[in-house]
C-alpha positions, 0 to 999 in steps of 0.5 A: 481403348483397344490399344489399352486392352491389347497392352493389358493382355500382352502384359499379362501374356508375358508375365508382367504384373499389371497391379504390381505384385499381383503376379509375383507368386504365379511367376515364381512357380514357373521353372520349366524351360520353353521349347524353342519351337512351340506348336500352334496348339501351345501358342493357342493354349497360352493365348487363351490362358493369358486372356483369362489372366488379363481378365482377372487382373482387370477385374481386380485392378480397381480393388487393388488401387482402392486398398487402404493398407498393405495388409489389404493389398497382400490379401488381394494379391494372394486371392488374385494369384490363386484365381490366375493360377486356377485359370491357367490350370483350367486351360486345356493344353498348358500347365502353369509352368509352361505358361510362365516359360512361354511368357518369358520366351515371348518377352525375348522373342519378337515373332512369338510375341507377335503371334501371341498378341495377334491371337489375344487381340482376336480373343478380345474382339470375339469377347466384345 
């Protein structure tokens, strides 16, 4: 179960959609370039935001899977995207654009991905 939760959080951290299109609009907002050297504070802010995004995705996953029509799925995707956007905006030290850029960088930078994954795992352990 821990591996599953970690995988879910990591997928959110690197901007991958867990429920299909649930993260598409959020990902489309990211236009900023990530810094090549991220501060510990920026990594922490990203991990906190990614943890919140993963929680939101997990919360709505059953609803998305149970949706009967494309219209129901679309409406849910819009709701989830807005909730995720607000969660990232509410996280101190990071903007939506920075979140997206760091997620893209982490998907190609193994060291950064490991740092983020370790922090998300710690957050998950604290939440239990």
